[in-house]
C-alpha positions, 0 to 999 in steps of 0.5 A: 519191742515190735508190735505184731500185726494181728493175723487173719484166722484161717477161716477168715482167709478162706472167706476172703479167698472165696469172695475174691475168687467169686468176684474175679470169676464174675468179672471174667464171666461178664467179660467173656459175655461182653466179648461174645456179644460184641463179636456176635454183633460184629458178625451180623453187621452189614457191609460198609456199602450197605450201611452207606445206602441204608435209609435214615429218617421217614417220610411224613404226611401231615393231615388237617382235621378234614384229611387234607394233606397240609405238609409233606416232610421227609429226610433231605439227603445230599450227596454222599461225601467220601472221607477225604472230600470232607473239608478238614475243618468240618471233620475237626469241628465235629470230633471236637464238639461231639467226641474229643477222645474219638481217636483213642477210645474203642467205641465207648468212652470210659471217662464218659461212662464214669461221668454218667455213673456218678450222674446216675448215683447223684440223681437216682430217683429224680427221673433225669436223663443221662446225657452227653455220654454217647461217642460218635460211634454210639451215635452212628449205632443209634442213627442206623440201627436203633431209635431215639427212645431212651431206656437203659436196654437201648443204651446197652445195645447201643454200646455193644453195637458201638464196640462191634462197629469199631472192631469191623470198621476204621475210625475214618469210615465211622466218621464218614458214616456219621457226617453223612447220616447224622440229623442236623435239623430242617429235615437235613440228614448229613452235612451235604444236605445241611450245607445246601439247606442252610447255606445253599452250596455243597458241603465240599465248599464249607468254610470254617465258620459254616462248619462250626455252625453245622457242628453245633447243630447236632446237640439240639437241631431246633434250638440252634438252627440258624434259620430259627434263632441266628443268635443262638446258632452263632453262640453255639458256633463260637463254643465249637471254635473254642473247643477246637482251640482246646483240642488243638484243632485250631490256633487261637488266631485261626479261631479269632479270624472265623466269623460265624455271625457273617455267614450268609444263609440260603433264602428260606422256601415260602411257607404259610402260617400252618407251619407254626402248628406243624413245627409245634406238633411234630416233635411230639411224635418222639414221645408218642410212637416208636416207629422210625422207619415206616412212612407215617401219616399224622392226622391232626386237629387243625381246621384249615378254615379256622387257620385261615381266619386266624391268619387274617385276623392277626395280619389285619389287626396287629399294630404296625411294628408289632407281632401277634399270635393266636391259638384256639382250642376246642372244648376237648383241647384240640388245637383248631388254629395256631398263629405264632406271628405275622409272617412265618417266612420272616420269623418261625419263632412261635409266639403262641407256644414259646414266648413268655410275656406279662398277661396284665389283667388277664391274670385276674382270672386266677385271683377271682377263681381263688376268691370264688373257691374261698367262698366269695359270690359274684354279688358280694359287696367290695370297696374300691379304696386306697390299699397298701400291702407290704409297701405296695399301693396299687392304683386304678387307671385314673388314680381315683377310687369308686367306693362300694360295688359288687364283685361283678362290677369290680371284675368287669371294670378290672379294679386293681385295688379290689384284685389286690384285696382279694389276693391278700385275703386268699393268699398270694401263694393260693393265687399262684397255685390256682394258676399252676392248677389251671396249666400255667407252666412258667414261674409265678412270683408271689409278691402282692403285685402278682395279682396284676399279672407281673409274671410271664406266661405263655399264650397257650397256657393262658388259653388252656386256663380259660378253656378249662373255665369254659368246660365247667372246671374240667381240665383242658389239655391242648393236643395236636395229633389225633392219630398216627398210621404207618402203612395203614395201621393205626399205631397211635390214637389220642384219648381225651382225659376228662377226669381232672376237675380243677374247681367245682362246677359252681365256681367255674359257673360264677367265673363264667358269669364274671367273664361274660359281664366283662365282655358285655359291659366292661373292658372287653366289648370290642370282642362281641360277636353276636352270640354269648361270649365270656372273656377278659382283656389284659394290657401291661406296662406302657402298652407293651403287651395286649391280650384277649382271651375268651370262649364261645360255643365251645371254642376258646381263643387267646390273642396276644400282641406286642413287640418281640423287644418288649418296647411300647406299642402306641395305642395297644390295649387288650380291649382294642386290637387283640379284642378285634382280632378275637372277634374277627376270628371267632365270627368265622370259627363259630359260624357253623356251630349252634349258639350256646348260652351260658348257665349264668347270663348278664341281664342289665337295665336298658340304659346300660345296654346302649350300643357304642362304637368306641373302644373301652378302656386304656392300658390297665394296672400295668401302667402303674407297676413295673415287672417287679411289682413296684409302682411307676409313674404314668407315662404321659408323653405321646407315642408315635401313632397314638393321639396325644391326651385331649385329641379327638381320638379319646373317650368323651366325658359324655360317652363315659357318663352314659356308659358308667350310668352317671347320667342315670337316676340313682334309683331307676324304675325297673327296666321294662322286660323285653319281648320273650322272642328277643331273649335268649332261653333260660334267662335269669331275673334281672340282677342289681345294675352293674355299677361302673366306677365313678369318675374313673376310666375303666381299666382292662 
């Protein structure tokens, strides 16, 4: 017996008909509205000749803090190249990598739309941007008519304009517009400007390899620029060639015959170190303003006198074969000087903002901040003794231990065992959180050896952290642009935020006390500048990195030195070349600023105030731990340019005894007080003498 399917009731059928009819009417209304919008946009589009002559890009004048124009930037336009004069490899490369369905869609790619719809559903609420869905036609619409500011409304207008462009112009015309107007980096708009900028010849002479390099730039002009990162540019060009094979534009043999790595680049124009700063500052305009046409005047924080002093300090003190970087922040976060390398012409890579390297003992800033916040005081007694944490046994530079000392002494001489104990006591996760709180943006491991600076950090982040300590625990955020004007009208004005308190003022004051002690009596003596300075050096495994960070008179400066390939540098320690560069720069930078005394000051017996001309310290904790925090044997072999152990360049035992107090009486008479005229104001009563480690050379 056949089973009859249940019939819908008349009422249910009516409801379905109404719902279906409503959906159909809504879809029809939306389609009609879309048609009206597209054809209205089409009617308002300029002629093709007008589009060819329309401006793209802006003229930008960048001013230093004193108003001096330090660089003028603007769009670089080459010759307009007609479609049939554009080399076929250039056309094919761009279509393959940017919009492989360009010849078949109507301006908006439905496949890409389905992809971004899925992306939006999967990532709703995360704030992640939809990327990779714009067709070439949409990019033309955005380049000519819209801004790069991302929002849903702009994306919808972009789609309408793209559909309108496809209705009014041919595919060849749209591709011609695109290739002559898209931005390729380096101020170059259009393939002819890009070809002349990067290769020194017109785009009509582009080879397949050169076309692949240029096509690869559109996605991220700064990241894949051949003058900024040749390896990244070559890698991206290889991707372009592979996609051209996939789309049938090339055979595998033709792609294999191409050689992007052999492309000859045009000689770069002469530049100076201030370009490290402008290269970092100007991309920030994209999120600060929405003006894309009017000429701009950008007023920045850079101090040209300080910038010149920073350049000279890095060039004069960086060891041969190594690179150096420096960044200096004012008390409100204004970047007063930035040097990203020894020579901008030979390398535009900004080591002050881009490089991530191990900080060594400079990272102990966060260990001691966590300990002080947890209740420790600078006069607390701690013991330098063997310690093992989860199988890891940190050692001091000589492998010896000095017994009981104050927290101040442990920090001044950068005792690794004490840092390890403090990290274990407060929690390694707490130390990592403290680093993040103070502005470290790179990943931080929480292995025990993290207290010795095994996580990679950026110089600008570390400088920011020290600056926040100098500002009594108030967060300091680096900034470069103070205001922007367009046709004389202010369209952006920076406002300093002093509302975020990172640690209590008393914690910051105690940390400043420790930093000042390290600079006056410990591993940072080479950074003294004749006025109060608080700072800390850092050195990593086998002298691969040297750091010095410190502040004085409201100015905080960080210095890093090392090789880009992370090989060891003979004699490099944070307390030597980086500290000297810091001092060379700071003497000039603070010369016209009033002397500022810290709330806590170091007072020591006379026998510990004896001046010396020798460098303090050797490579610190990093000599005994690898980047994963595992102990390693100390490398004793001489390095080129570094004296062998026992040579005259070393620290004499007599000098070491004098400086660590081993030749002083164990219960010395109180040191005679100095004449008040020679003392800084608000000096505190003398504390217990700073105890140096016995039978041990100081770590950094």
